[in-house]
C-alpha atoms as an extended CHARMM CRD file, in Angstrom:
* protein
*
       213  EXT
         1         1  MET       CA            -66.8190000000      -42.5800000000       59.7410000000  PROA      1               0.0000000000
         2         2  ILE       CA            -66.3250000000      -46.3610000000       59.6460000000  PROA      2               0.0000000000
         3         3  ALA       CA            -65.1970000000      -47.8750000000       62.9370000000  PROA      3               0.0000000000
         4         4  ALA       CA            -62.0040000000      -49.9200000000       62.9110000000  PROA      4               0.0000000000
         5         5  PRO       CA            -62.4210000000      -53.6870000000       63.3750000000  PROA      5               0.0000000000
         6         6  ASP       CA            -62.4650000000      -54.7950000000       67.0240000000  PROA      6               0.0000000000
         7         7  ARG       CA            -59.1350000000      -56.4550000000       67.8440000000  PROA      7               0.0000000000
         8         8  THR       CA            -60.3630000000      -58.2000000000       70.9780000000  PROA      8               0.0000000000
         9         9  PRO       CA            -59.6080000000      -61.9620000000       70.7310000000  PROA      9               0.0000000000
        10        10  LEU       CA            -62.5870000000      -64.2990000000       70.6650000000  PROA      10              0.0000000000
        11        11  THR       CA            -62.8030000000      -66.4640000000       73.7900000000  PROA      11              0.0000000000
        12        12  ARG       CA            -63.4970000000      -70.1700000000       74.0030000000  PROA      12              0.0000000000
        13        13  ASP       CA            -67.1020000000      -69.4320000000       74.9830000000  PROA      13              0.0000000000
        14        14  PHE       CA            -67.6580000000      -68.1000000000       71.4560000000  PROA      14              0.0000000000
        15        15  PHE       CA            -66.8740000000      -71.5320000000       70.0140000000  PROA      15              0.0000000000
        16        16  ASP       CA            -68.6210000000      -73.5090000000       72.7560000000  PROA      16              0.0000000000
        17        17  ARG       CA            -71.9900000000      -73.1640000000       71.0230000000  PROA      17              0.0000000000
        18        18  PRO       CA            -73.9400000000      -75.1570000000       68.4140000000  PROA      18              0.0000000000
        19        19  VAL       CA            -72.1450000000      -75.1820000000       65.0740000000  PROA      19              0.0000000000
        20        20  LEU       CA            -75.0650000000      -73.5690000000       63.2420000000  PROA      20              0.0000000000
        21        21  ASP       CA            -74.8310000000      -70.6000000000       65.6070000000  PROA      21              0.0000000000
        22        22  VAL       CA            -71.0580000000      -70.2710000000       65.3540000000  PROA      22              0.0000000000
        23        23  ALA       CA            -70.7280000000      -70.5970000000       61.5630000000  PROA      23              0.0000000000
        24        24  PRO       CA            -72.6250000000      -67.4790000000       60.3870000000  PROA      24              0.0000000000
        25        25  ASP       CA            -71.2550000000      -65.5440000000       63.3660000000  PROA      25              0.0000000000
        26        26  LEU       CA            -67.7070000000      -66.0930000000       62.0730000000  PROA      26              0.0000000000
        27        27  LEU       CA            -68.3490000000      -63.9000000000       59.0270000000  PROA      27              0.0000000000
        28        28  GLY       CA            -66.4980000000      -60.6190000000       59.4040000000  PROA      28              0.0000000000
        29        29  ARG       CA            -64.2270000000      -61.9420000000       62.1320000000  PROA      29              0.0000000000
        30        30  VAL       CA            -60.4900000000      -61.5400000000       61.6260000000  PROA      30              0.0000000000
        31        31  LEU       CA            -58.1340000000      -64.5230000000       61.5740000000  PROA      31              0.0000000000
        32        32  VAL       CA            -54.5420000000      -63.6860000000       62.4780000000  PROA      32              0.0000000000
        33        33  ARG       CA            -51.8600000000      -66.0870000000       61.2610000000  PROA      33              0.0000000000
        34        34  VAL       CA            -48.4260000000      -65.5380000000       62.7890000000  PROA      34              0.0000000000
        35        35  THR       CA            -45.6110000000      -66.8540000000       60.5800000000  PROA      35              0.0000000000
        36        36  PRO       CA            -41.8040000000      -66.6010000000       60.8470000000  PROA      36              0.0000000000
        37        37  ASP       CA            -41.9560000000      -64.0360000000       58.0210000000  PROA      37              0.0000000000
        38        38  GLY       CA            -44.6120000000      -61.8980000000       59.6790000000  PROA      38              0.0000000000
        39        39  PRO       CA            -48.3690000000      -61.8430000000       60.3610000000  PROA      39              0.0000000000
        40        40  ILE       CA            -51.1800000000      -62.2760000000       57.8550000000  PROA      40              0.0000000000
        41        41  GLU       CA            -54.7080000000      -61.1300000000       58.7010000000  PROA      41              0.0000000000
        42        42  LEU       CA            -57.8330000000      -62.4030000000       56.9810000000  PROA      42              0.0000000000
        43        43  ARG       CA            -61.4320000000      -61.1650000000       57.2170000000  PROA      43              0.0000000000
        44        44  LEU       CA            -63.6750000000      -64.2180000000       56.9220000000  PROA      44              0.0000000000
        45        45  THR       CA            -66.3440000000      -64.0080000000       54.2060000000  PROA      45              0.0000000000
        46        46  GLU       CA            -67.4580000000      -67.6220000000       53.6250000000  PROA      46              0.0000000000
        47        47  VAL       CA            -67.7220000000      -70.7110000000       55.8490000000  PROA      47              0.0000000000
        48        48  GLU       CA            -69.4260000000      -74.1170000000       56.0100000000  PROA      48              0.0000000000
        49        49  ALA       CA            -70.8070000000      -75.9090000000       59.0630000000  PROA      49              0.0000000000
        50        50  TYR       CA            -70.3070000000      -79.6500000000       59.7080000000  PROA      50              0.0000000000
        51        51  ASP       CA            -72.3080000000      -81.2700000000       62.4810000000  PROA      51              0.0000000000
        52        52  GLY       CA            -70.5600000000      -84.5390000000       63.3040000000  PROA      52              0.0000000000
        53        53  PRO       CA            -72.7710000000      -87.5130000000       64.1470000000  PROA      53              0.0000000000
        54        54  ASP       CA            -75.8790000000      -85.9200000000       62.5890000000  PROA      54              0.0000000000
        55        55  ASP       CA            -74.1530000000      -84.9510000000       59.3520000000  PROA      55              0.0000000000
        56        56  PRO       CA            -73.2360000000      -87.4720000000       56.6130000000  PROA      56              0.0000000000
        57        57  GLY       CA            -70.9650000000      -84.8040000000       55.1030000000  PROA      57              0.0000000000
        58        58  SER       CA            -68.7820000000      -84.6000000000       58.2060000000  PROA      58              0.0000000000
        59        59  HSD       CA            -65.4310000000      -86.3680000000       58.5920000000  PROA      59              0.0000000000
        60        60  ALA       CA            -66.6250000000      -87.4300000000       62.0560000000  PROA      60              0.0000000000
        61        61  TYR       CA            -69.9470000000      -88.9210000000       60.9430000000  PROA      61              0.0000000000
        62        62  ARG       CA            -68.7210000000      -92.4950000000       61.4560000000  PROA      62              0.0000000000
        63        63  GLY       CA            -66.8490000000      -91.8500000000       64.6840000000  PROA      63              0.0000000000
        64        64  ARG       CA            -63.4230000000      -90.9210000000       65.9690000000  PROA      64              0.0000000000
        65        65  THR       CA            -60.2300000000      -91.7400000000       64.0900000000  PROA      65              0.0000000000
        66        66  ALA       CA            -56.6010000000      -90.6700000000       64.3090000000  PROA      66              0.0000000000
        67        67  ARG       CA            -57.2680000000      -88.1870000000       61.5110000000  PROA      67              0.0000000000
        68        68  ASN       CA            -60.3300000000      -86.4350000000       62.9430000000  PROA      68              0.0000000000
        69        69  GLY       CA            -59.5890000000      -86.6090000000       66.6780000000  PROA      69              0.0000000000
        70        70  VAL       CA            -59.2340000000      -82.8260000000       67.0720000000  PROA      70              0.0000000000
        71        71  MET       CA            -62.8830000000      -82.4150000000       66.0180000000  PROA      71              0.0000000000
        72        72  PHE       CA            -63.9990000000      -83.9670000000       69.2990000000  PROA      72              0.0000000000
        73        73  GLY       CA            -62.8240000000      -80.9170000000       71.2340000000  PROA      73              0.0000000000
        74        74  PRO       CA            -62.2020000000      -78.9000000000       73.1590000000  PROA      74              0.0000000000
        75        75  PRO       CA            -63.7840000000      -76.0690000000       71.1310000000  PROA      75              0.0000000000
        76        76  GLY       CA            -61.6610000000      -73.2760000000       69.7440000000  PROA      76              0.0000000000
        77        77  HSD       CA            -59.0000000000      -75.5740000000       68.3180000000  PROA      77              0.0000000000
        78        78  VAL       CA            -57.9810000000      -75.9500000000       64.6800000000  PROA      78              0.0000000000
        79        79  TYR       CA            -58.6760000000      -79.0650000000       62.6260000000  PROA      79              0.0000000000
        80        80  VAL       CA            -56.5440000000      -79.2990000000       59.4760000000  PROA      80              0.0000000000
        81        81  TYR       CA            -56.9280000000      -82.0710000000       56.9280000000  PROA      81              0.0000000000
        82        82  PHE       CA            -55.1340000000      -82.9830000000       53.7050000000  PROA      82              0.0000000000
        83        83  THR       CA            -57.2600000000      -83.6500000000       50.6370000000  PROA      83              0.0000000000
        84        84  TYR       CA            -56.7910000000      -84.9130000000       47.0660000000  PROA      84              0.0000000000
        85        85  GLY       CA            -53.1510000000      -85.5910000000       47.8720000000  PROA      85              0.0000000000
        86        86  MET       CA            -52.2150000000      -81.9280000000       47.4490000000  PROA      86              0.0000000000
        87        87  TRP       CA            -54.3100000000      -79.4490000000       49.4680000000  PROA      87              0.0000000000
        88        88  HSD       CA            -54.8640000000      -78.5540000000       53.1080000000  PROA      88              0.0000000000
        89        89  CYS       CA            -58.1380000000      -77.2080000000       54.4890000000  PROA      89              0.0000000000
        90        90  MET       CA            -58.7190000000      -75.5170000000       57.8260000000  PROA      90              0.0000000000
        91        91  ASN       CA            -61.6220000000      -75.8350000000       60.2650000000  PROA      91              0.0000000000
        92        92  LEU       CA            -62.4810000000      -74.3610000000       63.6580000000  PROA      92              0.0000000000
        93        93  VAL       CA            -63.8450000000      -76.8340000000       66.2100000000  PROA      93              0.0000000000
        94        94  CYS       CA            -66.9690000000      -75.7390000000       68.0520000000  PROA      94              0.0000000000
        95        95  GLY       CA            -69.7550000000      -77.0580000000       70.2450000000  PROA      95              0.0000000000
        96        96  PRO       CA            -69.4340000000      -78.9670000000       73.5170000000  PROA      96              0.0000000000
        97        97  GLU       CA            -66.4010000000      -81.1730000000       73.9850000000  PROA      97              0.0000000000
        98        98  GLY       CA            -67.0980000000      -84.6990000000       72.7990000000  PROA      98              0.0000000000
        99        99  ARG       CA            -69.4540000000      -83.6360000000       70.0080000000  PROA      99              0.0000000000
       100       100  PRO       CA            -67.3720000000      -83.4290000000       66.8110000000  PROA      100             0.0000000000
       101       101  SER       CA            -68.6140000000      -80.3370000000       65.0140000000  PROA      101             0.0000000000
       102       102  GLY       CA            -66.6280000000      -77.7110000000       63.1680000000  PROA      102             0.0000000000
       103       103  VAL       CA            -66.6380000000      -74.8870000000       60.6480000000  PROA      103             0.0000000000
       104       104  LEU       CA            -64.6720000000      -75.0700000000       57.4060000000  PROA      104             0.0000000000
       105       105  LEU       CA            -63.1180000000      -71.7110000000       56.5150000000  PROA      105             0.0000000000
       106       106  ARG       CA            -63.9230000000      -71.3640000000       52.8170000000  PROA      106             0.0000000000
       107       107  ALA       CA            -62.8750000000      -67.8250000000       51.8790000000  PROA      107             0.0000000000
       108       108  GLY       CA            -61.7670000000      -64.4370000000       53.1050000000  PROA      108             0.0000000000
       109       109  GLU       CA            -60.1610000000      -61.1070000000       52.3160000000  PROA      109             0.0000000000
       110       110  VAL       CA            -56.4840000000      -60.6640000000       53.1620000000  PROA      110             0.0000000000
       111       111  ILE       CA            -56.3690000000      -57.3120000000       54.9700000000  PROA      111             0.0000000000
       112       112  GLU       CA            -52.7950000000      -57.4570000000       56.2830000000  PROA      112             0.0000000000
       113       113  GLY       CA            -49.7090000000      -59.2460000000       54.9830000000  PROA      113             0.0000000000
       114       114  ALA       CA            -50.9180000000      -59.5450000000       51.3890000000  PROA      114             0.0000000000
       115       115  ASP       CA            -47.3080000000      -59.4840000000       50.2030000000  PROA      115             0.0000000000
       116       116  LEU       CA            -46.6500000000      -62.6910000000       52.1570000000  PROA      116             0.0000000000
       117       117  ALA       CA            -49.8430000000      -64.3270000000       50.8760000000  PROA      117             0.0000000000
       118       118  ARG       CA            -48.9510000000      -63.4500000000       47.2700000000  PROA      118             0.0000000000
       119       119  LYS       CA            -45.6790000000      -65.3660000000       47.5630000000  PROA      119             0.0000000000
       120       120  ARG       CA            -47.6590000000      -68.5060000000       48.4160000000  PROA      120             0.0000000000
       121       121  ARG       CA            -50.4280000000      -67.9030000000       45.8830000000  PROA      121             0.0000000000
       122       122  LEU       CA            -48.5200000000      -67.1120000000       42.7150000000  PROA      122             0.0000000000
       123       123  SER       CA            -51.4380000000      -68.1850000000       40.5080000000  PROA      123             0.0000000000
       124       124  ALA       CA            -53.8410000000      -65.6110000000       42.0180000000  PROA      124             0.0000000000
       125       125  ARG       CA            -54.7860000000      -63.0560000000       39.3740000000  PROA      125             0.0000000000
       126       126  ASN       CA            -55.5210000000      -60.3900000000       41.9910000000  PROA      126             0.0000000000
       127       127  ASP       CA            -55.7280000000      -59.9910000000       45.7670000000  PROA      127             0.0000000000
       128       128  LYS       CA            -59.4280000000      -60.9300000000       45.8420000000  PROA      128             0.0000000000
       129       129  GLU       CA            -58.3960000000      -64.4410000000       44.7710000000  PROA      129             0.0000000000
       130       130  LEU       CA            -55.6890000000      -64.9490000000       47.4020000000  PROA      130             0.0000000000
       131       131  ALA       CA            -58.0320000000      -66.8360000000       49.7580000000  PROA      131             0.0000000000
       132       132  LYS       CA            -61.0470000000      -67.4990000000       47.5070000000  PROA      132             0.0000000000
       133       133  GLY       CA            -61.7010000000      -71.1510000000       48.3620000000  PROA      133             0.0000000000
       134       134  PRO       CA            -60.6770000000      -73.3500000000       51.3170000000  PROA      134             0.0000000000
       135       135  ALA       CA            -57.4570000000      -74.7420000000       49.8280000000  PROA      135             0.0000000000
       136       136  ARG       CA            -56.4130000000      -71.2990000000       48.6030000000  PROA      136             0.0000000000
       137       137  LEU       CA            -57.1360000000      -69.8530000000       52.0430000000  PROA      137             0.0000000000
       138       138  ALA       CA            -54.9460000000      -72.4480000000       53.7620000000  PROA      138             0.0000000000
       139       139  THR       CA            -52.1880000000      -71.9950000000       51.1920000000  PROA      139             0.0000000000
       140       140  ALA       CA            -52.2240000000      -68.1960000000       51.4960000000  PROA      140             0.0000000000
       141       141  LEU       CA            -51.9050000000      -68.4750000000       55.2720000000  PROA      141             0.0000000000
       142       142  GLY       CA            -49.2620000000      -71.1920000000       55.2330000000  PROA      142             0.0000000000
       143       143  VAL       CA            -51.5260000000      -73.6770000000       57.0250000000  PROA      143             0.0000000000
       144       144  ASP       CA            -50.6620000000      -77.3840000000       56.9690000000  PROA      144             0.0000000000
       145       145  ARG       CA            -51.0520000000      -80.4430000000       59.1880000000  PROA      145             0.0000000000
       146       146  SER       CA            -48.4560000000      -79.1010000000       61.6180000000  PROA      146             0.0000000000
       147       147  LEU       CA            -51.2130000000      -76.7340000000       62.8450000000  PROA      147             0.0000000000
       148       148  ASP       CA            -53.7510000000      -79.5270000000       63.4090000000  PROA      148             0.0000000000
       149       149  GLY       CA            -54.8210000000      -79.1380000000       67.0380000000  PROA      149             0.0000000000
       150       150  ALA       CA            -53.5040000000      -75.5780000000       67.4310000000  PROA      150             0.0000000000
       151       151  ASP       CA            -55.4520000000      -73.5270000000       69.9770000000  PROA      151             0.0000000000
       152       152  ALA       CA            -57.0450000000      -70.4810000000       68.3300000000  PROA      152             0.0000000000
       153       153  CYS       CA            -57.9050000000      -69.2140000000       71.8140000000  PROA      153             0.0000000000
       154       154  GLY       CA            -54.3040000000      -69.4730000000       73.0180000000  PROA      154             0.0000000000
       155       155  PRO       CA            -52.0090000000      -66.7700000000       74.4000000000  PROA      155             0.0000000000
       156       156  HSD       CA            -50.7250000000      -63.7630000000       72.4830000000  PROA      156             0.0000000000
       157       157  GLY       CA            -48.3330000000      -64.8630000000       69.7570000000  PROA      157             0.0000000000
       158       158  SER       CA            -50.1150000000      -68.1510000000       69.0470000000  PROA      158             0.0000000000
       159       159  PRO       CA            -49.8420000000      -69.2110000000       65.3890000000  PROA      159             0.0000000000
       160       160  LEU       CA            -53.5870000000      -68.6570000000       64.8690000000  PROA      160             0.0000000000
       161       161  THR       CA            -55.9460000000      -66.2660000000       66.6650000000  PROA      161             0.0000000000
       162       162  LEU       CA            -59.4870000000      -65.0370000000       65.9720000000  PROA      162             0.0000000000
       163       163  LEU       CA            -60.3720000000      -61.3850000000       66.6160000000  PROA      163             0.0000000000
       164       164  ARG       CA            -63.8740000000      -59.9480000000       66.9790000000  PROA      164             0.0000000000
       165       165  GLY       CA            -63.4380000000      -57.8580000000       63.8340000000  PROA      165             0.0000000000
       166       166  THR       CA            -66.6560000000      -56.4020000000       62.4000000000  PROA      166             0.0000000000
       167       167  PRO       CA            -69.3760000000      -59.0730000000       62.2660000000  PROA      167             0.0000000000
       168       168  VAL       CA            -71.4340000000      -59.1780000000       59.0800000000  PROA      168             0.0000000000
       169       169  PRO       CA            -75.0330000000      -58.0320000000       59.8340000000  PROA      169             0.0000000000
       170       170  SER       CA            -77.5240000000      -60.8840000000       59.7080000000  PROA      170             0.0000000000
       171       171  ASP       CA            -79.4040000000      -59.3020000000       56.7980000000  PROA      171             0.0000000000
       172       172  GLN       CA            -76.1830000000      -59.4110000000       54.7750000000  PROA      172             0.0000000000
       173       173  VAL       CA            -75.6000000000      -63.1420000000       55.3810000000  PROA      173             0.0000000000
       174       174  ARG       CA            -76.7890000000      -65.7080000000       52.8530000000  PROA      174             0.0000000000
       175       175  SER       CA            -76.9480000000      -69.5100000000       53.1310000000  PROA      175             0.0000000000
       176       176  GLY       CA            -77.1650000000      -72.4040000000       50.7270000000  PROA      176             0.0000000000
       177       177  PRO       CA            -75.9680000000      -75.9640000000       50.0200000000  PROA      177             0.0000000000
       178       178  ARG       CA            -72.3890000000      -76.8040000000       50.8550000000  PROA      178             0.0000000000
       179       179  THR       CA            -69.9380000000      -76.9930000000       47.9930000000  PROA      179             0.0000000000
       180       180  GLY       CA            -69.0680000000      -80.4460000000       46.6530000000  PROA      180             0.0000000000
       181       181  VAL       CA            -70.9790000000      -82.4050000000       49.3180000000  PROA      181             0.0000000000
       182       182  SER       CA            -72.8310000000      -85.4570000000       47.9900000000  PROA      182             0.0000000000
       183       183  GLY       CA            -75.6100000000      -87.7330000000       49.1950000000  PROA      183             0.0000000000
       184       184  ASP       CA            -77.7420000000      -86.9580000000       52.2220000000  PROA      184             0.0000000000
       185       185  GLY       CA            -75.2500000000      -84.3690000000       53.4160000000  PROA      185             0.0000000000
       186       186  GLY       CA            -75.6210000000      -82.3850000000       50.2250000000  PROA      186             0.0000000000
       187       187  VAL       CA            -79.0890000000      -81.0770000000       51.0810000000  PROA      187             0.0000000000
       188       188  HSD       CA            -78.1470000000      -79.0430000000       54.1430000000  PROA      188             0.0000000000
       189       189  PRO       CA            -78.0320000000      -75.2450000000       53.5560000000  PROA      189             0.0000000000
       190       190  TRP       CA            -75.0260000000      -74.9470000000       55.8540000000  PROA      190             0.0000000000
       191       191  ARG       CA            -72.7730000000      -72.8010000000       53.6920000000  PROA      191             0.0000000000
       192       192  PHE       CA            -72.8320000000      -69.1630000000       54.8220000000  PROA      192             0.0000000000
       193       193  TRP       CA            -71.3640000000      -66.1580000000       53.0610000000  PROA      193             0.0000000000
       194       194  ALA       CA            -71.3180000000      -62.3500000000       53.0390000000  PROA      194             0.0000000000
       195       195  VAL       CA            -73.6040000000      -61.1950000000       50.2470000000  PROA      195             0.0000000000
       196       196  ASN       CA            -71.9530000000      -59.5550000000       47.2280000000  PROA      196             0.0000000000
       197       197  ASP       CA            -68.4540000000      -59.9550000000       48.6390000000  PROA      197             0.0000000000
       198       198  PRO       CA            -65.9740000000      -60.4990000000       45.7560000000  PROA      198             0.0000000000
       199       199  THR       CA            -63.8070000000      -62.9000000000       47.7720000000  PROA      199             0.0000000000
       200       200  VAL       CA            -66.5960000000      -65.5030000000       48.1680000000  PROA      200             0.0000000000
       201       201  SER       CA            -65.9300000000      -68.6480000000       46.1350000000  PROA      201             0.0000000000
       202       202  PRO       CA            -68.3330000000      -69.8620000000       43.4220000000  PROA      202             0.0000000000
       203       203  TYR       CA            -70.7380000000      -72.6370000000       44.3660000000  PROA      203             0.0000000000
       204       204  ARG       CA            -70.0690000000      -76.0300000000       42.8020000000  PROA      204             0.0000000000
       205       205  ALA       CA            -72.2960000000      -79.0560000000       43.2600000000  PROA      205             0.0000000000
       206       206  HSD       CA            -70.7090000000      -82.4310000000       43.9440000000  PROA      206             0.0000000000
       207       207  ALA       CA            -69.2500000000      -84.1080000000       40.8660000000  PROA      207             0.0000000000
       208       208  PRO       CA            -67.9410000000      -87.6900000000       41.2050000000  PROA      208             0.0000000000
       209       209  ARG       CA            -64.2310000000      -87.9820000000       40.4640000000  PROA      209             0.0000000000
       210       210  ARG       CA            -63.4990000000      -90.0620000000       37.4110000000  PROA      210             0.0000000000
       211       211  ARG       CA            -60.8910000000      -92.7660000000       37.7110000000  PROA      211             0.0000000000
       212       212  SER       CA            -58.2340000000      -92.8000000000       35.0580000000  PROA      212             0.0000000000
       213       213  THR       CA            -58.1230000000      -95.8990000000       32.8660000000  PROA      213             0.0000000000
């Protein structure tokens, strides 16, 4: 008999740890997104760690700005950014306050509210693709910049909450280079995923964007 996922909310202490400890430990946790139309629940299967001042791939590598301010803490809050003029991506802030580290949520399995996610992800060929990639994940959950700074450790009914779920055993976790990260930041094996899970996104190395002529 398989035990049901633990629905105990994660506390701020969970996030108040080094980013490379938090990131793989997020796999198998359940993200609850409360929307006006109803809740959506997502089991996390793929994440990437970003370690602020020591990480050229991080948005906070060169210091604090109006855009990345949430990354500086406190831990357990949500950092949402807009990219390529069309997509949102969602991160969970971790580590001690003042050190801007966070975990990008790259992929997951929608385990509740799939009907709501399908309405936002009309191009998904099946439910395994609803949140297969960071922009798809944010779209499926209805995440945008209005949630930047939201407290994932807030009271019951908060727009975003993390539950203990069923953590992925360490021998079922794999790591490798982060997707699309260039330069010195591209060498870090800070992408973590649940092995053989069909919702994990395909790895893509960084490819410079070509300017139109």
